[in-house]
N, C-alpha and C positions, 0 to 999 in steps of 0.2 A: 455606532458603539455602545451600544445594548450588548455585545461581543467584548468590548474592551476586558472588562470585570474577568473575564475568561482566562485571557492570553493569545497567546498563539503557538507556534510548532514552533516557531524560531524561537521566539523570547520569552517561552514558556508564561509561569504567570506571573503577575504583576506584584513588585514589590506590594509592601502597606502602606508607604508616601505616595506611592502611583492612586493604589484603587481611592485612598481619602482624600486625594486634588480631584480623579474622578469624578466623585458621588458627592463634592461642593466639603468636605469637610474640612477644606484646607484649602486660604484663596494665597496664591501664586503671586504677584506684588512682583512682575517686571519694573525696574527699576530705569534704566535706562537701556537702547541700541549703541549707546558708545562702546566701542570696546580695543584694543588693540593689537588683537590678535585676529590673525587671518587664517580659523584653523576652516580646512576644507570640508566638514563636517557640520556645520555649523548649520541649525535648524532654524534659524534668528529669518525668517521674511523681509524683505525688499521695502515692506511696508514699515519694519520700524528698525531696520538696520541702520545702524549711525544716525538715526535722530532721537534728542533728550526728549522723551517723551516718556511714561509711566505709565502702567496698565495696573488695574488690581480684576482681574481675572485676564476679560477680554475687554474692559471696560478703558475706557481713557481717563485716569484722572489726574485732575490739574491741583485740589485739594486735599489736604487730608479727610476731613469731613466727608467726598469723596470714596474715600476707603473706607473709613467703619461705613456708609450704608451697604457696600456691597459683599461686609464682611457680615453681618446684620439678616441681608438678604440669603442671601446663603448656610444665613447659620453656624460660618466656621469655626471651628475650634481652632485653630492652628494655622498658622500663615509663613510662607517660605520667600524668598530671593532673590530673584532671577535676574539675567539681561540677555544679552551686550555682557558686561563687565559692571555690577555690579556698584562694587571699592572707588570706580570712577566718579562714583559719585558717592562717596564716603559720608559725607555728608546729610544726606538725605535716608541713606540707610538708617544712620543715628537717628536723624529726627524721624522715622516710621515706627521706628523697634521702640522708640520711649515712647509714642504718640500710641501704640499698639500698649505697650506695656500701663498706660495708663489709665485707658478705656477700657481697655478688658481683661487685665491682669486680675489675679487670684490675693486673696488678702487673709486668706487661710491660715498664715503663722499668727495673726495675732486673738484666730480663738479658738486654735485645735485644741484636743482635749488627750491630756494624757493619756489614754485607757489600758486601766489592767489591766495586767497581764499581755501585752505586745508581746513578740522576739523582731527585735530589728536589727538590719541587716546595712552596716554601715559596709559600700561596695567602696574600696581609695582602690582609684589612679596609681598606680607604680611609675607612671610618666610624671606625675603630676609631686612629687617628691624628691627634695636635696638632704644633702647628708643629715644626716639627727645631727650636727653640731648648732645648725641653724636653730632647732628648736629652745635649744638649752641661753641665747641669749635674749638677756632680759628688755631689749629694745624689740623682737620682733613680737612680747605679749600683745594679745588683740588682736594682730591678724587672725580671723577665724573664717571659718569655711561651714556653711550649713552640711548636712549631708540626706544622705538620695534616702529615705525610707516606704521599706513599701511592708503595710501589714495584712494584707490579700486582698484587701476595699480598697484602700488608695495609696498614691503614692508621695514622698510630699517631703520637704523639706526639713532639719528641724537641726538646733543649737540648744540646751538644756540651761536653764535659771542659776545663778554662779557654778556652773562649769563653764569650759571651753573648752571646746575641742579644735589646735591648730594647730595649719596646714603653711607648708612653706608654698611661697606664689601666692597666697588669697590673703585679701583683702576687704573682706568683709564678716560680719556678723551676725544671725538673728537671734534671737531668746526666748526660753522655750521652758514652759513651769515640767520639772521635772522630781514634786515633791511625792506622787503616787508612786508604790515599788512596782517597778516592772527591771522585764527579764529586757538584759541586752542583749546582742550576739555579733561582736566584728567579725569579718571574714575578711581575707588578704590571698591575694596570684603572688608568687613570685616567691623569693627572699633576697630579697633587698632594699625593707623596707625595717624601723624602727622603729616602738611600743615605746613612747617613755610616758611619765606621769608624776603630779604633781599631786597628792594630799591635802586637803584644806588646809590652811595655818602652814604650809613647809613652805619652804623657798626654791629649797635644789629640786627639779626633774630628776630620775632614776628611772631605771627601765622598770616597766610595770611587774616582771618577776621578785625585783628586790626591794619592791615595797608594799610598807603592814598597812591597810584600811581598816585600821583598829574602828573608825568610828562609824563603818558603814555595816550594816550585815550579811552583804555579797560576798561570795567569792571571787574571787578571779584565779582564770584555771588562760594560760600562755602555753601555745604550743612553739616547744626552741623553736620551730625550721621558720616561723613566722614574726620577723621587724614588720611596726611601725615607724614612717614616720612623721609622727603625731607627738603631738604630746596632748593627756587627757585629765584637765583638772575638776577633781572629784572636792562639791563638797561637802558638809555637817547635812545637809537636807537628800543627800542621795543611799538609795535604800534599793541594788538589785543586784540583777547576777552579769558578769560580762566574761560568756566564752570566748575566747582565738584561734585559732587554728579550725 
């Protein structure tokens, strides 16, 4: 086992995920041995195959508390589901995932500080967007999603106080204090997204390059080749710079 992290001539080095598992940093949760496929390469042994028994790493578990004990003992920072076909026991997957989030989930959103001078990258997935007309529909307001943030020290998901960033196909919103002066940088890939904005007190969405943000001290630079299918709602509290491109 000591040689595993070095990989082999056949497979090369192990992936970061495999290394985390080997070092105990990620607990592997075997949901069930049940599976409707008959893959010739299946690595599941006969002691588990087709049997509806869950394991945490190599430990059989029958109660959520046993899963918690294994994770705490291994000092794991992550968990993954495997099988069999885990989705044949989709309720168990849901219950385990919910229990893990409730027990070990982070509550950073409620206490994060908006440090002055941050440069925040909003990494937007092209595949998660729809046509920009979806954004203008009044019925779709409030369906926001948090943004992934990396300030060089931590990676988190944020939204803004009295501001909102709305994605198509999203169904939750989080609040974040944006009263401090901050530098924001929006980045996107490809060219099939559109960016719309609505200043505080204005009801109509417009392309961000057409909007005058007179209530803020920020300047807004938009690359014509970058369009985002999101809406940005800025309040008078906001003061900052957004560079797109």
